[in-house]
C-alpha positions as CSV (number, residue, x, y, z in Angstrom):
1,M,-34.8,99.1,-73.2
2,E,-35.6,95.1,-73.0
3,S,-38.7,93.7,-74.8
4,T,-40.3,92.4,-71.6
5,D,-41.0,96.3,-70.9
6,I,-43.0,96.0,-73.6
7,F,-44.9,92.9,-73.0
8,S,-46.0,91.9,-69.2
9,H,-44.8,88.3,-69.7
10,C,-41.6,86.7,-70.6
11,F,-40.5,83.6,-71.8
12,R,-37.8,82.5,-69.4
13,N,-39.4,80.4,-66.5
14,L,-42.9,79.9,-67.6
15,P,-45.3,77.9,-65.2
16,E,-47.6,75.2,-66.2
17,K,-50.5,77.3,-66.5
18,D,-48.9,79.9,-68.9
19,I,-47.6,77.2,-71.1
20,A,-51.0,76.1,-71.8
21,L,-52.6,79.1,-72.5
22,L,-49.6,79.6,-75.0
23,K,-50.6,76.7,-76.3
24,K,-53.8,77.1,-76.8
25,Y,-53.1,80.3,-79.1
26,F,-50.6,78.7,-81.0
27,D,-52.8,75.6,-81.7
28,G,-55.4,77.8,-82.6
29,Y,-55.2,78.6,-85.8
30,D,-52.8,77.5,-89.2
31,Y,-50.3,80.4,-89.6
32,Q,-48.2,78.3,-91.8
33,G,-45.6,79.5,-90.4
34,A,-42.6,77.3,-88.7
35,T,-42.3,79.7,-86.4
36,Y,-45.9,80.0,-85.0
37,T,-45.0,76.8,-82.8
38,F,-44.7,77.1,-79.0
39,L,-41.3,74.9,-79.5
40,A,-40.2,76.9,-82.0
41,N,-40.3,80.0,-79.6
42,Y,-39.5,78.4,-76.1
43,I,-36.5,76.6,-77.3
44,W,-34.9,79.9,-78.9
45,R,-36.1,82.0,-75.6
46,K,-32.3,82.1,-73.8
47,D,-31.2,83.7,-77.3
48,Y,-34.2,85.3,-78.6
49,D,-35.4,87.9,-75.3
50,L,-39.0,87.2,-76.3
51,S,-42.2,88.8,-74.1
52,W,-45.7,88.3,-74.5
53,E,-49.5,89.1,-73.6
54,V,-52.6,88.7,-74.0
55,I,-54.0,91.9,-75.5
56,G,-57.8,92.1,-76.1
57,D,-58.6,88.7,-78.2
58,Y,-55.3,87.8,-79.6
59,L,-51.6,86.8,-78.2
60,C,-48.9,89.3,-79.0
61,M,-45.5,88.5,-79.0
62,A,-42.0,90.6,-79.3
63,S,-38.3,90.0,-79.1
64,M,-35.0,91.8,-79.6
65,D,-33.7,92.9,-82.9
66,T,-31.0,90.9,-82.9
67,T,-30.1,91.2,-86.6
68,T,-29.2,95.2,-85.9
69,G,-28.1,94.6,-82.4
70,R,-29.7,97.8,-81.7
71,P,-32.7,98.2,-78.7
72,T,-35.4,97.5,-81.3
73,A,-38.1,95.3,-80.6
74,I,-40.3,93.4,-83.6
75,I,-43.7,91.6,-83.5
76,A,-45.5,89.1,-84.9
77,M,-48.5,88.6,-86.2
78,P,-50.9,88.6,-83.2
79,M,-52.2,85.0,-82.7
80,T,-56.0,83.7,-82.1
81,E,-57.1,81.2,-79.6
82,D,-60.3,80.4,-81.1
83,G,-59.1,80.4,-85.2
84,N,-61.0,83.6,-85.8
85,Y,-60.2,87.1,-86.9
86,D,-62.6,89.4,-86.0
87,L,-61.2,93.1,-87.7
88,V,-62.6,95.3,-84.9
89,R,-60.9,93.4,-82.1
90,L,-57.7,92.8,-84.1
91,R,-57.2,96.4,-84.9
92,E,-58.0,97.3,-81.2
93,T,-55.3,94.7,-80.0
94,V,-52.4,96.2,-83.0
95,I,-53.4,99.8,-81.7
96,E,-52.6,98.7,-78.4
97,A,-49.5,97.0,-79.2
98,K,-48.4,100.2,-81.0
99,R,-48.8,102.4,-78.0
100,R,-46.5,99.7,-75.9
101,F,-44.0,100.9,-78.0
102,D,-45.0,104.3,-78.9
103,V,-44.4,105.0,-75.5
104,N,-41.0,103.3,-75.0
105,D,-40.0,105.4,-78.0
106,I,-39.2,102.1,-80.0
107,P,-40.5,101.6,-83.7
108,F,-43.4,99.8,-84.3
109,S,-43.2,96.9,-87.2
110,I,-45.0,93.6,-87.6
111,R,-42.7,90.7,-88.8
112,F,-42.9,87.7,-90.2
113,I,-46.3,87.7,-91.3
114,P,-48.0,84.8,-93.0
115,G,-48.6,85.7,-96.8
116,H,-51.9,84.6,-96.6
117,M,-52.9,86.4,-93.3
118,V,-51.5,90.0,-94.8
119,H,-55.1,90.6,-96.0
120,L,-56.4,90.8,-92.2
121,L,-54.2,93.4,-91.1
122,D,-54.8,95.4,-94.6
123,R,-58.1,95.4,-93.8
124,A,-58.3,96.3,-90.7
125,F,-56.2,99.1,-91.2
126,P,-57.2,100.1,-95.2
127,N,-55.1,103.2,-96.5
128,Q,-52.7,103.0,-92.7
129,M,-50.2,100.2,-93.7
130,E,-48.2,99.1,-96.1
131,F,-46.3,95.7,-96.2
132,R,-43.0,93.8,-97.7
133,H,-42.4,90.8,-98.9
134,D,-39.6,89.2,-96.9
135,R,-37.7,86.6,-99.3
136,D,-35.1,85.8,-96.7
137,D,-37.8,84.7,-94.5
138,D,-39.7,83.0,-96.8
139,E,-40.3,78.6,-95.9
140,Y,-39.6,76.0,-97.9
141,V,-42.0,73.4,-98.1
142,Y,-42.0,69.9,-99.2
143,D,-44.3,67.0,-100.4
144,K,-43.1,63.9,-98.1
145,K,-42.7,61.4,-100.3
146,K,-40.6,63.2,-102.8
147,L,-38.2,63.9,-99.8
148,I,-38.4,60.2,-98.6
149,T,-37.7,58.4,-102.6
150,L,-36.0,61.6,-104.7
151,S,-38.2,60.7,-107.8
152,G,-38.4,62.4,-110.6
153,R,-35.7,64.0,-113.3
154,A,-35.4,67.2,-111.3
155,L,-34.2,65.1,-108.4
156,H,-32.0,62.6,-109.6
157,K,-28.2,64.1,-108.8
158,K,-29.9,64.3,-105.2
159,K,-31.5,60.5,-105.8
160,N,-27.7,59.3,-106.8
161,H,-26.1,60.4,-104.0
162,M,-28.4,58.7,-101.7
163,N,-27.8,55.6,-104.0
164,F,-24.0,55.9,-103.5
165,F,-24.5,56.0,-99.7
166,L,-26.9,53.2,-99.5
167,K,-24.7,51.0,-101.9
168,N,-21.2,52.2,-99.3
169,F,-22.2,52.2,-96.0
170,S,-24.1,50.2,-93.6
171,Y,-25.8,52.5,-91.2
172,E,-28.3,52.5,-88.2
173,A,-31.4,54.7,-87.9
174,K,-33.4,55.4,-84.5
175,P,-34.9,58.3,-82.6
176,I,-33.0,60.6,-80.5
177,T,-33.1,60.2,-77.0
178,A,-31.8,62.6,-74.0
179,D,-28.6,60.8,-73.4
180,M,-27.5,61.7,-77.1
181,L,-27.2,65.1,-76.5
182,P,-23.3,64.5,-76.4
183,D,-23.1,62.9,-79.6
184,I,-25.2,65.5,-81.2
185,I,-22.4,68.5,-79.7
186,R,-19.6,66.4,-81.1
187,L,-21.3,66.1,-84.4
188,D,-22.1,69.8,-84.6
189,E,-18.7,70.4,-84.0
190,I,-17.6,68.6,-86.9
191,V,-19.5,70.2,-88.8
192,R,-18.8,73.6,-87.5
193,K,-15.2,72.8,-88.8
194,E,-16.0,71.7,-92.1
195,H,-16.6,75.0,-93.6
196,E,-15.2,78.6,-93.0
197,R,-18.4,80.3,-91.7
198,S,-19.2,84.2,-91.2
199,E,-19.6,85.2,-87.9
200,E,-23.3,85.6,-88.2
201,E,-23.5,81.6,-89.2
202,T,-20.7,80.9,-86.3
203,K,-23.3,82.7,-83.9
204,S,-26.2,80.9,-85.3
205,L,-24.3,77.5,-84.6
206,G,-23.6,78.2,-81.1
207,E,-27.1,79.5,-80.3
208,E,-28.6,76.2,-82.1
209,H,-26.8,74.2,-79.4
210,H,-28.7,76.2,-76.7
211,A,-31.9,75.0,-78.6
212,I,-31.3,71.9,-78.8
213,A,-30.7,71.3,-75.7
214,E,-33.6,72.7,-74.7
215,M,-35.5,70.4,-77.2
216,M,-34.3,67.4,-75.4
217,D,-37.2,68.1,-72.9
218,F,-39.9,67.4,-75.1
219,L,-38.4,64.1,-76.6
220,D,-41.7,62.2,-75.1
221,D,-44.0,65.1,-76.7
222,P,-45.9,62.8,-79.3
223,D,-45.8,65.7,-81.7
224,V,-42.3,66.0,-81.7
225,Y,-40.3,63.9,-84.1
226,T,-36.6,62.9,-84.4
227,M,-34.1,60.7,-86.5
228,A,-30.2,59.8,-86.1
229,I,-28.1,57.6,-88.1
230,F,-25.1,56.1,-86.5
231,I,-22.6,54.5,-88.3
232,D,-19.9,52.1,-86.8
233,G,-21.6,53.3,-83.6
234,K,-20.8,57.0,-83.9
235,M,-23.7,59.4,-84.7
236,Q,-22.9,61.0,-88.2
237,A,-26.6,62.7,-88.9
238,Y,-29.7,64.1,-87.3
239,A,-32.9,65.7,-87.3
240,I,-35.1,67.0,-85.0
241,G,-39.2,68.6,-85.9
242,E,-42.3,68.8,-84.8
243,R,-45.8,68.6,-86.4
244,M,-47.3,72.7,-86.6
245,S,-50.6,71.4,-88.5
246,A,-52.6,68.4,-89.1
247,D,-50.6,67.9,-92.2
248,T,-47.0,69.4,-91.8
249,V,-44.1,69.1,-89.7
250,A,-41.5,71.7,-89.7
251,E,-37.9,70.2,-89.7
252,H,-36.1,72.3,-87.1
253,F,-32.3,70.8,-87.0
254,E,-30.8,68.7,-89.8
255,K,-27.1,68.1,-90.0
256,A,-24.9,65.7,-91.2
257,N,-21.4,64.7,-91.4
258,I,-20.3,65.8,-95.3
259,E,-17.5,62.9,-95.4
260,Y,-20.3,60.5,-96.3
261,R,-21.8,61.2,-99.7
262,G,-25.1,61.2,-99.4
263,L,-25.9,61.2,-96.4
264,Y,-27.7,64.2,-96.1
265,Q,-30.5,62.5,-98.2
266,V,-30.5,59.9,-96.4
267,I,-30.9,61.7,-92.6
268,C,-33.7,63.7,-94.6
269,S,-35.5,60.7,-96.4
270,E,-35.1,58.5,-92.8
271,F,-36.5,61.0,-90.6
272,C,-39.6,61.9,-93.2
273,K,-40.1,58.0,-92.9
274,S,-40.8,58.2,-89.4
275,L,-43.4,60.6,-89.7
276,P,-47.0,59.6,-89.3
277,E,-49.3,59.3,-92.6
278,D,-51.5,61.6,-92.0
279,I,-48.1,64.5,-92.3
280,L,-48.2,65.1,-96.2
281,F,-45.6,68.2,-96.3
282,V,-42.1,68.9,-94.4
283,N,-41.3,72.9,-93.8
284,R,-37.8,73.1,-93.9
285,E,-37.5,76.4,-93.1
286,E,-35.8,79.8,-94.3
287,D,-32.8,80.0,-96.4
288,M,-31.8,83.1,-94.5
289,G,-30.3,85.0,-97.5
290,L,-27.1,82.6,-97.3
291,P,-26.6,82.0,-100.6
292,N,-25.4,78.4,-100.4
293,L,-28.6,77.7,-98.4
294,R,-30.9,79.1,-101.2
295,R,-29.3,77.1,-103.3
296,A,-29.5,73.5,-101.4
297,K,-32.7,74.8,-100.7
298,K,-34.6,75.3,-104.3
299,A,-32.3,72.5,-105.4
300,L,-35.0,69.9,-103.8
301,R,-37.6,71.6,-105.6
302,P,-40.0,72.4,-102.4
303,H,-43.6,71.9,-103.4
304,H,-44.6,75.9,-102.5
305,M,-43.4,78.6,-100.3
306,A,-44.8,80.1,-97.3
307,E,-44.4,83.7,-98.0
308,K,-43.5,86.1,-95.0
309,F,-44.0,89.9,-95.0
310,S,-43.2,92.7,-92.6
311,G,-45.8,95.2,-92.2
312,W,-46.0,99.1,-90.7
313,F,-47.6,102.1,-90.0
314,I,-47.3,104.4,-93.5
315,A,-47.3,107.9,-91.3
316,D,-44.2,106.1,-88.7
317,R,-42.3,105.6,-92.0
318,E,-42.8,109.2,-93.4
319,N,-42.3,110.5,-90.5
320,G,-39.0,108.5,-90.5
321,L,-39.6,106.2,-87.7
322,I,-38.8,102.8,-89.6
323,P,-35.1,102.2,-89.8
324,G,-34.1,101.0,-93.4
325,V,-37.3,102.0,-94.9
326,D,-36.6,105.6,-96.9
327,E,-39.3,107.6,-98.6
328,D,-38.9,106.0,-101.5
329,F,-39.8,102.6,-100.4
330,S,-42.2,100.4,-102.8
331,P,-44.1,97.9,-101.1
332,G,-44.4,94.4,-102.0
333,G,-47.8,92.8,-103.1
334,I,-50.3,91.6,-100.7
335,G,-51.2,87.8,-100.1
336,N,-54.8,87.0,-100.2
């Protein structure tokens, strides 16, 4: 069973009219999540079987659950075109989306619900839904100026690394162009060999190649921001992101050759320097529960965390229809 059996459209071959429609919904509200942008979904479409449909007033999306390898679909928070959420209409949309899952015998749950939006579902379905805080999906949001300067005692060690690089290496920082894709792939192979990685991490790196190649088609988009660092004519670091709201950019990709101490701090700083003045924050996405990545992201002292939740119907959980959630489940707090 593919997720395209649930909703009527897929992301694989989008005509211009569908792209324009989807962008209206992605841009219609500040979801405060790096996964809620058109490009974030488009560039991963070959690795996640995404489908979509406008049901009532809201855009619904689903994908295959690649974490379990089972034909279980997941759905994101229904998206609004005009920035408004009418609880009656939202309820009607979710009920119809759930019906699509039920007739296909697929467990229904809503993933990646932004913390500030959980109350909408809770009010639309009083005493019918429950929610779990998914810490591994929380996104780290940083003050842009802090990432540029690494000022303050808490970031002193990071600043030392950056100063070491600036003292010992000459480099050129410039935006990425389409002809640099071979340089990116070459650098990714270097990064791939730097650490012994789990099967999951290796798979993720392979998927990133596909997504970055897709991103190359959007380099002329004014809301896409890139930066690369060259040392002796070779790319040794890069960063790619996009505007996700009026004051926040999501940094989707960042890689650096660790043979150069302080290079990660420098590419992050140079990327942030290149951003427009009205950008105040940089969302550097989630840590996926990976211990090393979590330590690194926490060490940069985020300004705040963009929390993510999962939600499902209590009756489905009590009937054993929600995989991985048993009768003793204790839901997390609800965002307001």
